[in-house]
C-alpha positions in Angstrom: 74.9 84.7 91.5 77.2 85.8 87.9 79.8 83.7 86.6 81.1 84.9 83.3 81.2 82.7 80.3 85.0 83.9 80.0 85.6 82.3 84.0 83.9 79.3 82.9 85.8 78.8 79.5 89.9 79.9 79.8 92.5 79.5 77.4 95.1 77.8 79.3 97.8 75.0 78.8 97.5 71.2 79.7 97.5 68.8 81.3 95.4 69.9 84.0 93.3 73.4 85.1 93.7 72.7 88.7 97.0 71.6 88.9 98.9 73.1 86.1 96.8 76.3 85.4 96.1 77.1 88.8 99.5 77.2 90.2 100.8 79.1 87.3 98.0 81.7 88.2 98.5 81.4 92.0 102.0 82.2 91.3 101.6 85.2 88.8 99.1 86.5 91.9 102.2 86.4 94.3 104.2 88.1 92.1 101.7 91.0 91.9 101.7 90.8 95.6 105.5 91.0 95.9 105.5 94.3 93.2 103.0 95.9 95.6 105.0 95.1 98.6 107.6 97.6 100.3 110.2 94.7 101.3 113.3 93.9 99.6 113.2 90.3 98.1 116.3 88.1 97.6 114.7 84.7 96.9 111.4 82.6 96.1 110.1 79.3 97.8 107.0 77.0 97.4 105.4 74.1 99.0 102.7 71.9 97.1 100.0 70.2 99.4 97.6 67.4 98.9 96.6 66.3 95.6 98.8 69.0 94.2 101.9 67.0 95.6 100.2 63.4 95.3 99.9 63.8 91.4 101.5 67.1 91.4 104.7 65.6 89.0 102.2 64.0 86.6 100.2 67.1 86.2 103.2 69.0 85.9 102.6 71.2 88.7 106.1 71.5 89.6 106.6 73.0 86.1 103.7 75.0 86.2 104.8 76.6 89.6 108.3 77.1 88.3 107.4 78.7 85.4 104.5 80.9 87.1 107.2 82.2 89.6 109.4 83.0 86.5 106.4 85.3 84.9 104.7 82.8 82.6 100.8 83.1 82.6 98.5 80.6 80.8 96.5 82.9 78.4 99.7 83.4 76.3 102.0 80.3 77.2 104.5 79.9 74.5 106.1 76.0 74.8 109.4 76.7 73.1 109.9 80.1 75.5 109.0 78.0 78.8 111.5 75.1 77.9 114.2 77.6 77.3 113.2 79.3 80.6 113.3 75.8 82.6 116.7 74.9 81.2 118.0 78.5 82.4 116.1 78.3 85.9 117.9 74.8 86.4 121.3 76.0 85.6 121.5 79.3 87.3 119.1 78.8 90.1 117.2 82.0 89.6 114.4 83.5 88.4 114.1 87.1 86.7 110.1 88.3 86.8 109.1 91.5 85.1 109.1 94.3 87.7 111.1 92.4 90.3 114.9 91.9 90.8 116.6 88.6 90.2 115.5 86.1 92.8 117.0 82.9 94.1 114.9 79.9 93.3 116.3 76.5 93.0 113.5 74.0 92.2 115.6 71.1 93.7 115.6 72.9 97.0 113.2 75.3 97.2 110.0 73.4 95.6 108.8 71.1 98.3 106.1 68.6 97.6 104.5 68.0 101.2 102.9 64.8 101.1 102.2 64.8 104.8 100.6 67.9 105.5 97.2 68.4 103.5 96.1 72.3 104.2 92.7 72.6 105.7 90.6 74.6 103.0 90.9 72.6 99.9 92.8 69.5 98.5 94.7 71.5 96.1 96.6 73.6 98.4 100.3 75.4 97.9 102.2 78.0 100.0 104.5 80.7 98.1 107.1 82.5 100.3 109.4 85.3 99.1 112.4 85.4 101.7 114.9 88.4 102.4 118.8 88.2 101.4 119.3 86.2 104.8 117.0 83.7 103.8 114.3 84.7 106.0 110.4 84.6 104.9 109.1 88.1 104.8 106.1 87.6 102.8 103.9 84.5 102.3 100.4 83.3 101.1 98.2 80.3 100.9 96.6 79.5 97.7 93.7 77.0 97.0 93.5 75.7 93.2 89.8 75.3 93.3 89.2 73.8 89.9 88.8 74.8 86.3 91.9 77.4 86.7 90.0 79.2 89.6 92.5 80.2 92.6 91.7 81.6 95.9 93.7 82.8 98.5 93.0 81.1 102.2 91.6 84.7 103.1 89.6 84.7 100.3 88.1 81.0 100.8 87.3 81.6 104.3 85.2 84.6 103.6 83.2 82.7 101.1 84.3 85.1 98.1 81.8 84.3 95.5 81.7 85.6 91.8 79.2 88.2 92.5 81.7 91.6 92.5 80.4 94.2 90.0 77.3 96.0 88.8 73.9 93.7 89.2 72.6 91.5 86.2 69.1 91.0 85.1 69.0 87.5 85.8 71.0 86.5 88.7 69.7 82.6 88.9 71.7 80.7 91.3 69.6 77.4 91.4 68.3 75.6 87.9 64.6 76.3 89.5 65.5 80.0 89.6 67.0 79.6 86.0 63.7 78.1 85.0 61.4 80.3 86.7 63.3 83.4 84.9 62.9 81.9 81.7 59.2 81.4 81.9 58.6 85.1 83.3 60.7 86.8 81.0 60.1 84.8 78.1 63.7 84.3 77.6 65.9 81.1 76.7 69.0 80.2 79.0 71.1 81.9 76.6 69.2 84.8 76.0 69.7 85.5 79.7 73.0 84.5 80.3 74.1 87.1 77.3 72.1 90.0 79.1 73.9 89.2 82.0 77.2 89.4 80.2 76.5 92.5 78.6 75.6 94.0 81.9 78.9 93.4 83.4 80.9 94.3 79.8 80.9 95.3 76.1 79.0 93.5 73.7 81.4 94.0 71.0 84.2 92.4 73.0 82.0 89.6 74.1 81.2 88.4 70.5 84.8 88.5 70.0 85.6 86.5 72.9 83.1 83.7 72.5 84.5 83.7 68.9 87.9 83.2 70.0 86.9 80.4 72.6 85.7 78.3 69.7 88.4 79.0 67.4 90.9 77.7 70.2 88.8 74.8 70.9 88.4 73.9 67.5 92.0 74.3 66.5 92.9 72.0 69.5 90.8 69.4 67.8 92.4 70.1 64.5 95.8 69.7 66.4 94.9 66.3 67.9 93.3 64.7 64.7 96.6 65.5 62.9 99.3 64.5 65.5 101.1 61.4 66.0 103.3 59.7 68.8 103.7 58.8 72.3 102.5 60.9 74.6 105.0 62.3 77.8 105.1 61.0 81.2 106.5 57.6 80.8 103.3 55.5 80.7 104.1 55.5 76.4 100.5 55.8 75.7 100.0 56.5 72.2 98.1 59.0 70.5 94.9 57.2 68.7 93.1 60.3 67.6 94.7 60.7 64.0 94.5 57.0 62.9 90.9 56.6 64.0 90.1 59.9 62.1 91.9 58.8 59.0 89.8 55.6 59.1 86.7 57.1 59.7 87.4 59.5 56.7 88.5 56.6 54.5 85.2 54.7 55.2 83.3 57.9 54.1 80.9 57.3 51.4 81.7 53.3 51.2 78.5 52.4 53.2 80.5 50.4 55.5 79.6 52.1 58.6 77.0 51.0 61.0 74.8 53.6 62.4 76.8 53.3 65.8 79.8 54.8 64.2 78.7 58.3 65.0 80.0 57.4 68.5 83.5 57.1 67.0 83.3 60.6 65.6 82.2 61.8 68.9 84.8 59.9 70.7 87.9 60.8 68.3 86.8 64.7 68.6 87.3 64.6 72.4 90.1 62.1 72.3 92.1 64.8 70.2 91.4 67.5 72.5 92.6 65.6 75.4 95.7 64.0 73.9 96.5 67.8 73.2 96.0 68.3 76.6 98.0 65.4 77.9 100.8 66.7 75.9 101.1 70.0 77.6 99.3 71.9 74.3 96.9 74.8 74.5 93.1 74.3 75.6 90.2 75.7 77.0 88.9 74.9 80.1 85.2 73.3 79.6 85.0 73.7 82.8 88.2 71.9 83.5 91.5 70.6 81.4 90.8 67.0 82.1 87.2 67.2 80.8 87.8 70.0 78.1 87.1 67.5 75.3 83.7 66.9 76.0 82.4 70.3 75.1 84.4 70.9 71.9 83.3 67.4 70.7 79.7 67.7 71.2 79.9 71.3 69.4 81.8 70.1 66.5 79.5 66.8 66.3 76.7 69.5 65.8 78.5 71.7 63.2 79.7 68.7 61.0 76.8 65.9 61.7 73.5 67.5 62.5 71.4 68.9 59.4 70.8 72.4 59.6 73.5 72.9 62.2 74.4 76.6 61.9 78.1 78.6 63.2 75.8 81.4 64.1 74.8 79.0 67.1 77.9 79.0 68.4 77.7 81.5 70.9 74.1 80.3 72.1 75.9 76.6 72.7 78.7 78.5 74.7 76.1 80.5 76.6 73.7 78.0 77.8 76.7 75.7 78.9 78.5 78.5 80.6 75.2 79.1 82.5 75.0 75.1 83.8 78.6 74.9 84.3 77.8 78.1 86.5 75.2 76.4 88.6 77.5 73.4 89.2 80.4 75.1 90.5 78.2 77.5 92.6 76.1 74.7 94.3 79.0 71.9 94.4 82.4 71.6 92.5 84.1 71.2 89.1 87.1 70.1 90.9 88.1 66.4 90.5 90.6 66.8 93.5 87.3 67.7 95.7 84.5 65.7 94.3 85.9 62.9 91.6 85.6 62.8 87.9 81.8 63.1 88.4 82.9 67.0 88.9 84.8 67.5 85.7 83.8 65.2 83.1 79.9 64.9 84.6 79.8 68.6 84.7 81.2 68.7 80.9 78.5 66.5 79.9 76.1 68.4 81.8 77.1 71.6 79.9 77.4 69.9 76.6 73.9 68.6 76.7 72.5 71.7 77.6 74.2 73.6 75.0 73.0 70.8 72.2 69.7 70.6 73.3 69.5 74.5 73.0 70.9 74.9 70.0 68.3 72.2 68.3 65.3 74.2 69.5 64.9 72.8 73.1 63.1 74.8 75.4 64.4 75.9 78.7 62.7 73.0 80.4 64.4 70.7 78.3 67.7 72.1 78.1 67.6 71.6 82.2 66.3 68.0 81.6 69.5 67.4 79.4 71.9 68.5 81.6 70.2 66.6 84.6 70.3 63.3 82.9 73.8 64.0 81.9 74.9 64.7 85.1 72.9 61.9 87.1 74.7 59.4 85.0 78.2 60.4 86.1 77.3 60.5 89.8 80.1 58.6 91.6 83.0 58.7 88.9 86.0 58.6 90.5 89.3 60.3 89.7 92.0 57.8 89.6 94.8 58.7 86.9 97.3 56.0 86.4 100.8 57.4 87.2 99.3 60.9 88.5 98.9 61.6 84.3 95.8 63.3 83.0 95.8 60.2 80.1 94.2 57.0 81.6 91.3 56.8 81.7 91.0 60.4 81.1 91.2 60.7 77.4 88.9 57.9 76.7 86.4 59.2 79.4 86.1 62.7 77.7 84.9 60.5 74.4 82.1 58.7 76.3 81.1 61.9 78.1 80.8 63.3 74.7 78.7 60.3 73.5 76.4 60.7 77.1 76.2 64.5 76.7 74.7 63.7 73.0 72.2 61.1 74.3 71.1 63.2 77.1 70.3 66.3 74.8 68.3 63.7 72.3 66.3 62.2 75.1 65.3 65.7 76.5 64.3 66.6 73.1 62.1 63.5 72.8 60.0 64.7 76.2 58.4 68.0 76.9 60.7 69.0 79.7 58.7 67.5 82.4 61.0 64.9 84.4 61.0 63.2 87.6 64.8 64.3 89.0 65.2 67.9 89.1 68.8 69.0 87.9 69.2 70.6 91.3 68.7 67.5 93.1 71.4 65.8 90.8 73.9 68.5 91.5 73.6 68.3 95.4 73.6 64.4 95.4 77.0 65.4 93.3 78.1 67.5 96.0 77.2 65.1 98.7 78.5 62.1 96.9 81.9 64.1 96.5 82.0 65.0 100.1 81.7 61.2 100.8 83.8 60.0 98.4 87.0 58.4 99.7 90.3 60.9 99.1 92.2 57.9 97.4 89.6 58.5 94.8 89.8 62.3 94.3 92.9 62.6 91.9 95.5 61.4 94.4 96.2 58.1 92.2 96.1 56.3 95.6 93.5 54.0 94.7 91.1 52.7 91.9 93.0 52.3 88.3 96.2 54.0 89.8 96.8 51.4 91.8 95.5 48.0 89.8 96.9 49.1 86.4 101.1 48.8 86.1 102.5 52.3 85.5 105.1 51.2 82.9 
């Protein structure tokens, strides 16, 4: 099994990897399908199903679909250009993607939220259609946004398409048990094995530049969140809090006022800064999703700023180790809140961050696996019930607590020798089963939990 670090960590746009980035990616794929087609197209239609319908407005799925069909992609998203495009599309009822003619597309009539018909393949389903001059559908494709910005067609999902396309890799572990056995037999760390796999699939120079950019974008997101005030969009009137908390923490430094547990506030504020930016539609990195994007950057920033002896030279090892654990979770369970609840998002993120921190603090592969296991185990059963369908409450604070759990898990693992009772593979399988058994109303539909027990205004 191979899942690149650049698949697990993707530069994109908030507020949701599955509901914002995924539909935008699906639309880009559909435009490519149209460009390769011999048909003459005159218009576009789209329908959103399941969780994409129920929380689509709060997660900006409608905006993402419209912009995707206009030719926007997450990696190069420009907010001001997008706003201008949305205004023009609303006025003209048309889009003009590069390489295609001007196409009729009136979002009010041609973008349907279908609340009654969930598509069979996944909770996040959408159908994109292209029409001829008479308005008849002449090209149609079903897409599923399966979490973390990953998108599959219905054919790809049915075929069980995995991430193994390409040259063989030297360490093709599919489970944590295989990962540990390969580490023992090779004498390599998890990061070293993951790096060898990445290099087998690409260029070492571009890989180093790519990982450096990932942290650059993550850290820039933290900095924007720590310096921005105001009210988050969406109607709940949630105040940004990261800047005020950070300002207070900075003012308290050197005053001998801090209790030891204040370090938790530092971890939380880094994570909250990211998720406030995400909620505002800013640029984030999936880690492994947008809804959980604050956990891993917060733990890495905590390591760099607060751990004695920390070095930026270890950033790549942190990301590689985290990506290895994230790949195991995605391959054997899910990173999608719509499929398995928030245990699959913040839980996975905490496991990844715990593993990364344990690794750069000198942990053995066995301790790294233990750190990931502890973090994920103590998120089991966590639901995804965003108030008003927005990635704000409880999502922003939840990332802060996920970061704290990740650091605690890494610390506990480092206090041991790597031997422990519950293996990571068992926890991942338990998470998969729990997600399967979880009622649909607790899986990113805003039909249960906090979403129905907290006023939306």
